[in-house]
matplotlib code that plots the C-alpha trace (Angstrom):
import matplotlib.pyplot as plt

x = [0.0, 1.4, 2.1, -0.7, -3.4, -6.7, -8.1, -11.7, -13.3, -16.7, -18.5, -17.5, -19.3, -22.4, -25.3, -23.3, -24.9, -24.0, -23.9, -23.7, -21.1, -23.7, -24.2, -27.6, -28.1, -28.6, -29.1, -27.3, -24.8, -26.3, -23.6, -20.6, -20.5, -17.3, -16.1, -14.1, -11.0, -9.1, -5.5, -5.9, -6.0, -7.8, -11.4, -12.2, -14.7, -17.4, -19.5, -21.9, -25.5, -27.2, -30.7, -32.3, -35.2, -37.9, -36.2, -35.2, -31.7, -29.5, -26.0, -23.4, -20.2, -16.9, -15.8, -18.6, -17.3, -15.0, -14.5, -15.0, -14.1, -15.4, -18.4, -19.7, -19.4, -19.2, -20.3, -20.3, -23.6, -24.9, -26.4, -28.2, -31.6, -32.3, -33.1, -30.0, -30.1, -27.2, -25.5, -24.2, -20.6, -21.1, -20.8, -22.2, -19.6, -22.0, -24.7, -22.5, -18.9, -19.3, -19.5, -18.1, -15.7, -12.5, -9.0, -5.6, -3.5, -0.3, -1.7, -5.1, -6.6, -10.3, -11.3, -14.5, -14.7, -15.6, -14.9, -13.3, -11.2, -10.9, -8.1, -8.0, -5.5, -2.9, -3.9, -7.2, -10.8, -10.6, -10.7, -10.0, -10.3, -6.9, -7.5, -9.6, -10.3, -10.9, -11.4, -9.8, -11.8, -15.0, -18.2, -21.0, -21.8, -18.4, -16.3, -16.0, -13.3, -11.0, -8.0, -8.5, -6.1, -6.0, -4.7, -4.0, -6.7, -4.3, -3.5, -7.0, -9.0, -12.6, -14.5, -15.3, -17.1, -20.8, -21.1, -23.4, -24.6, -23.1, -23.6, -25.1, -23.9, -21.5, -23.9, -26.6, -24.1, -23.5, -27.2, -28.2, -29.3, -31.7, -35.4, -37.5, -38.8, -35.2, -33.9, -36.8, -35.7, -32.2, -33.6, -35.8, -32.7, -30.7, -30.6, -33.2, -30.4, -28.8, -32.2, -33.0, -29.6, -30.1, -33.7, -32.5, -29.9, -32.5, -34.1, -37.9, -39.0, -36.7, -37.7, -41.4, -41.0, -39.1, -41.7, -44.4, -42.6, -41.9, -44.0, -46.3, -44.2, -41.0, -42.9, -44.2, -40.7, -38.9, -41.6, -41.4, -37.6, -38.0, -38.5, -42.2, -41.7, -39.7, -42.2, -44.9, -42.8, -42.3, -46.0, -46.7, -44.3, -46.1, -49.1, -52.1, -53.5, -50.2, -49.9, -53.4, -52.5, -49.4, -51.2, -54.0, -51.4, -50.7, -52.7, -55.3, -53.4, -50.3, -52.3, -53.8, -50.5, -48.8, -51.8, -51.7, -48.1, -48.8, -49.7, -53.5, -54.3, -52.2, -53.7, -57.2, -56.7, -55.4, -58.2, -60.7, -59.2, -59.1, -62.8, -63.6, -63.6, -60.2, -61.4, -63.7, -63.2, -63.0, -60.4, -58.3, -58.4, -55.8, -57.0, -54.5, -55.6, -55.2, -58.2, -58.9, -61.6, -63.6, -62.1, -58.5, -56.8, -55.3, -51.9, -52.7, -53.7, -50.5, -48.4, -49.9, -49.5, -45.8, -45.2, -42.5, -43.8, -47.0, -47.4, -48.2, -51.6, -52.5, -51.1, -53.3, -56.3, -57.5, -60.7, -62.8, -64.7, -66.6, -64.7, -63.2, -60.9, -59.7, -61.0, -63.3, -65.4, -65.1, -68.3, -67.4, -68.2, -66.3, -62.8, -60.4, -58.1, -54.4, -54.7, -57.5, -55.3, -52.7, -55.3, -56.7, -55.1, -53.4, -55.8, -58.9, -60.8, -61.0, -64.6, -65.4, -63.9, -64.8, -66.1, -69.4, -70.4, -68.5, -70.3, -68.0, -67.6, -69.3, -66.9, -68.5, -68.0, -66.4, -63.0, -64.5, -66.7, -63.8, -61.8, -64.6, -65.1, -61.4, -61.4, -64.7, -63.7, -60.0, -59.0, -56.0, -57.7, -61.3, -63.0, -64.7, -67.6, -70.0, -73.8, -73.6, -71.5, -68.2, -65.0, -63.4, -60.4, -59.3, -58.7, -55.6, -54.9, -51.7, -53.6, -56.2, -53.4, -51.9, -55.1, -55.7, -52.2, -51.2, -50.1, -46.5, -46.4, -43.3, -41.4, -42.6, -41.0, -42.9, -42.9, -42.1, -38.4, -36.9, -34.3, -31.5, -30.6, -28.5, -27.4, -29.3, -32.4, -31.0, -31.9, -29.0, -29.1, -31.0, -28.9, -25.7, -23.6, -23.1, -19.4, -18.2, -20.2]
y = [0.0, 3.4, 5.8, 8.2, 6.0, 6.8, 4.4, 4.6, 2.8, 1.4, 2.7, 6.2, 6.1, 4.3, 6.7, 9.4, 11.1, 10.1, 13.0, 13.2, 15.6, 18.4, 18.3, 16.6, 13.9, 10.4, 8.6, 7.4, 4.5, 1.6, -1.1, -2.3, -5.3, -7.3, -10.6, -12.8, -14.5, -17.6, -17.8, -14.9, -12.3, -9.1, -9.0, -6.9, -4.2, -4.5, -1.5, 0.3, -0.5, 2.9, 3.7, 6.2, 8.6, 6.0, 3.6, 1.3, -0.1, -0.1, -1.2, 1.4, -0.1, 1.3, 2.0, 4.7, 6.3, 9.2, 10.3, 9.2, 12.1, 14.8, 12.8, 12.2, 10.0, 11.4, 9.3, 9.7, 10.9, 7.4, 5.1, 1.9, 2.0, -1.7, -3.0, -4.5, -8.3, -9.9, -12.7, -15.9, -14.9, -11.5, -10.5, -7.4, -5.8, -4.1, -6.8, -9.9, -9.1, -6.6, -8.3, -11.5, -13.5, -14.2, -15.5, -13.9, -16.1, -15.8, -16.5, -18.2, -15.7, -15.0, -11.4, -9.4, -7.3, -3.7, -2.2, -2.8, -0.5, -0.3, 1.3, 2.6, 0.8, 3.1, 4.8, 3.0, 3.3, -0.1, -0.7, -3.6, -4.4, -4.1, -3.6, -5.1, -3.2, -5.7, -5.9, -8.6, -10.4, -12.4, -11.2, -9.8, -6.7, -6.5, -6.7, -3.0, -3.1, -5.2, -3.9, -2.8, -3.1, -2.7, -5.7, -6.5, -8.6, -11.5, -11.5, -12.8, -15.8, -16.9, -14.6, -17.3, -19.5, -19.1, -17.3, -18.8, -16.6, -13.5, -10.3, -7.1, -4.3, -2.7, -2.9, -1.2, 1.4, 2.2, 2.7, 4.2, 7.5, 5.9, 6.5, 3.4, 3.2, 3.3, 0.8, -1.5, -1.2, -2.3, -5.3, -6.2, -6.5, -8.7, -12.5, -14.1, -15.3, -11.8, -10.2, -12.3, -11.4, -7.7, -7.9, -9.7, -7.0, -4.1, -3.0, -3.6, 0.0, 0.3, -3.1, -2.3, 0.9, -1.0, -3.9, -1.4, -0.4, -3.9, -6.0, -8.5, -11.6, -10.0, -9.1, -12.6, -14.1, -11.8, -12.3, -16.0, -16.0, -14.2, -16.0, -15.8, -13.6, -11.1, -11.2, -10.3, -7.3, -6.1, -6.4, -4.3, -1.6, -1.4, 0.8, -1.4, -1.3, -2.4, -5.1, -6.3, -6.3, -8.4, -10.9, -11.2, -12.8, -15.6, -18.8, -18.3, -20.6, -18.4, -15.2, -16.4, -17.6, -14.2, -12.2, -14.2, -13.2, -9.5, -7.1, -7.4, -3.7, -3.9, -7.3, -6.0, -3.1, -5.6, -8.1, -5.3, -4.3, -8.0, -8.2, -5.8, -6.5, -5.5, -3.0, -1.0, 2.0, -0.3, -2.5, 0.5, 2.7, 3.1, 2.9, 5.6, 9.0, 12.1, 12.2, 15.1, 16.1, 19.2, 21.1, 20.6, 23.7, 24.4, 24.4, 20.8, 19.9, 21.4, 19.5, 16.2, 17.2, 17.8, 14.1, 13.1, 9.5, 10.7, 10.5, 13.8, 12.4, 11.7, 15.0, 16.9, 17.0, 16.1, 14.4, 15.6, 13.1, 13.2, 11.1, 8.6, 10.3, 7.2, 4.7, 2.8, 4.1, 7.9, 9.6, 11.5, 15.2, 16.4, 17.3, 20.3, 20.8, 21.7, 25.0, 26.1, 25.2, 27.7, 30.5, 30.7, 31.6, 28.8, 29.0, 28.5, 25.3, 22.8, 22.2, 25.8, 25.4, 21.8, 21.1, 19.2, 19.6, 16.7, 13.4, 10.6, 7.3, 4.1, 1.2, -0.7, 2.1, 0.5, 1.6, 3.5, 5.6, 6.3, 7.5, 9.7, 11.2, 12.2, 13.7, 15.5, 17.3, 17.6, 15.6, 13.4, 11.6, 10.9, 9.7, 6.3, 6.1, 3.3, 3.3, 4.3, 7.4, 6.1, 7.0, 3.8, 5.3, 7.3, 6.4, 8.1, 8.7, 6.7, 3.6, 4.2, 4.5, 1.3, -0.5, 1.4, 0.8, -2.6, -5.2, -4.9, -1.1, -1.0, -3.0, -1.0, 2.2, 5.4, 6.5, 3.4, 3.8, 4.0, 1.7, 4.3, 7.7, 10.2, 13.8, 16.2, 14.1, 11.8, 8.2, 5.7, 2.5, -0.1, -2.9, -1.4, -4.0, -4.0, -3.2, -6.8, -7.3]
z = [0.0, -0.9, 1.9, 2.5, 0.9, 2.6, 5.2, 6.3, 9.2, 8.2, 11.3, 10.3, 7.0, 8.2, 7.7, 5.9, 2.9, -0.7, -3.2, -6.9, -8.6, -8.6, -4.9, -4.9, -2.2, -3.6, -0.3, 2.8, 3.3, 5.2, 4.7, 2.8, 0.4, 0.3, -1.1, 1.2, -0.3, 0.5, 1.8, 4.2, 1.4, 2.3, 1.1, -2.0, -1.4, -4.1, -3.2, -0.8, 0.1, -0.2, 1.0, -1.3, -0.3, -1.0, 1.5, -1.4, -0.9, -4.0, -4.8, -5.5, -7.0, -5.5, -9.1, -9.1, -5.9, -6.5, -2.9, 0.7, 2.9, 5.3, 6.4, 2.9, -0.2, -3.7, -6.6, -10.4, -12.0, -12.9, -10.2, -10.9, -9.0, -9.1, -5.6, -3.9, -3.4, -1.6, -3.6, -2.0, -2.5, -0.8, 2.8, 4.5, 6.9, 9.3, 9.1, 9.3, 10.5, 13.4, 16.9, 15.4, 17.7, 15.8, 16.8, 16.6, 14.3, 16.3, 19.8, 19.2, 21.5, 20.9, 20.4, 19.4, 16.2, 16.9, 13.5, 10.2, 8.0, 4.2, 2.2, -1.4, -3.6, -5.3, -8.5, -8.7, -7.6, -6.0, -2.2, 0.0, 3.7, 5.5, 9.2, 12.0, 15.2, 18.1, 21.8, 24.0, 26.6, 26.6, 25.0, 27.0, 29.0, 30.7, 27.5, 27.2, 29.9, 27.6, 25.8, 22.2, 19.3, 15.5, 13.6, 9.9, 8.3, 7.8, 11.6, 12.5, 11.4, 11.7, 9.4, 6.9, 9.5, 10.3, 13.6, 16.2, 19.1, 17.5, 19.5, 18.2, 20.5, 18.0, 15.1, 17.2, 18.3, 14.6, 14.1, 17.4, 16.0, 13.5, 13.8, 14.6, 11.0, 9.6, 12.1, 11.1, 7.5, 8.6, 10.4, 7.5, 5.2, 7.6, 7.5, 9.8, 12.1, 12.4, 12.7, 15.8, 17.3, 16.8, 18.2, 21.2, 21.9, 21.8, 25.0, 25.3, 24.5, 21.4, 20.2, 20.6, 18.6, 15.8, 15.7, 15.1, 11.9, 10.5, 8.1, 9.8, 8.9, 10.4, 13.6, 14.0, 13.3, 15.8, 18.5, 18.1, 18.8, 22.1, 25.4, 26.3, 29.3, 27.3, 24.4, 26.9, 28.1, 24.6, 23.8, 26.9, 25.6, 22.3, 21.6, 22.5, 18.9, 17.4, 20.0, 19.2, 15.4, 16.1, 18.4, 15.8, 13.5, 16.0, 16.7, 19.5, 21.9, 21.5, 21.9, 25.1, 26.5, 25.9, 27.2, 30.4, 30.9, 30.3, 33.1, 33.7, 32.7, 29.5, 28.6, 29.2, 26.7, 24.1, 24.7, 24.2, 20.9, 19.7, 20.4, 17.5, 13.8, 12.3, 9.8, 12.1, 14.4, 17.4, 15.7, 14.5, 17.6, 20.3, 23.9, 25.2, 23.9, 26.1, 28.5, 30.8, 33.2, 32.5, 35.4, 34.1, 32.8, 29.4, 31.2, 32.3, 28.7, 27.2, 29.8, 28.6, 25.0, 25.5, 26.4, 23.9, 23.8, 22.2, 18.4, 16.6, 15.8, 19.4, 20.6, 18.1, 20.5, 23.9, 24.9, 27.8, 30.0, 33.3, 35.9, 35.6, 33.2, 31.3, 28.8, 28.5, 31.4, 31.2, 30.0, 26.8, 26.7, 23.7, 22.5, 22.3, 19.4, 20.0, 18.2, 20.5, 23.5, 22.1, 21.6, 25.2, 28.5, 30.4, 33.4, 31.2, 32.0, 29.1, 30.0, 28.9, 25.4, 24.6, 21.0, 21.2, 17.6, 16.2, 16.7, 17.8, 16.0, 17.2, 17.5, 14.7, 12.1, 9.0, 7.7, 4.7, 6.9, 9.3, 6.4, 5.1, 8.6, 9.0, 5.5, 5.8, 9.1, 8.3, 11.4, 12.1, 15.0, 16.0, 19.2, 19.5, 21.9, 22.8, 23.1, 26.8, 25.9, 27.3, 25.5, 24.2, 22.4, 19.4, 15.8, 14.3, 10.6, 10.7, 11.7, 9.0, 6.4, 7.6, 6.6, 3.4, 1.9, 0.4, 2.9, 1.7, 1.6, 3.9, 1.4, -1.6, -3.0, -2.4, -6.0, -8.0, -8.4, -11.8, -13.1, -13.0, -11.7, -13.6, -13.0, -15.2, -15.2, -18.0, -17.6, -17.7, -19.8, -17.8, -19.3, -17.9, -16.1, -12.3, -12.7, -12.4, -9.3]

ax = plt.figure().add_subplot(projection="3d")
ax.plot(x, y, z, "-o")
ax.set_aspect("equal")
plt.show()
């Protein structure tokens, strides 16, 4: 390797923006594709996995990369937009090599892979893996205390073997800033084995948020790999409507077993949602809207709205009930929109500004009528009230969209991605080869 050749640690480019020569962002780096070689030879870097704006993952050959520097990747003006599909001879660095237990050739000592570096070969646009950053000591929660060192690729062995019980802490550290929807996209593209390992390493709240963004089959697969006690804890951490949707995908005997392990109050909410038809207001609603008594003040309401755990749809309005101020027993009086809360003094009682003109939805209201209701009154959530006048919950527009979109919408591009992308809005030849990939 020539002196001064650039070396880049893979964790440093994870998530960085990819730009074309004109300065327009193409997407963000999500992984690195390499080809392992026999005889201890350093792996050849084939390209980057780039997530474009539609959340489609594409393959960007390293021969199309003109620069990796200053927290960004620069590419030539032509990018093949076909969806990335990993081939049997290819290995993903972040998805498959981080957290792997390997051995130092000279001593036989077992170490954990924390990061991997690539270097650009002299006078070419080709890159290869040359360094491995590892930590001594056993895996697990205490391993952070071990000594770290950087070794040549040829100085370690064990990358070509299938890893059993591989950890996920360093992979998760690489993606810790991702939103739940983006982390869910990462998990969806991992192998089932690796997906289970990463899910097991997430805490309950984070895993609950991610599960809510995954396709149904991924949710069921991940939940099935958890111990039943932990699966019940994760279900408790999910929004009740999402937990009910997930449980509805399981056999009744599995549903009942998990519900029995959940906290009684959480299980009661989920059971209630499971009792309604799926495509009705009762089946779509959440049982945890913001509920206030009429003698609460606007200051009280705004304090509840500020809760960072609330979705924007649920924070858009509060529901006023006579005591008890909770679902499903509070007697519904009306609602107050967030904008109205901002227009009146903080000491104003919400009971004096409640909107009683909007009729609530019965729990049996079909999906089509719920959609029309939200569209007619320009709402993003609506109250669901039973025959006795008790507030059961609220239907939010995001849950309505989940049921209006195709079942595989999370795996479908937002705008039907084209076959290629080119600077200047010129379309590249769809038959163009994948640069020897």
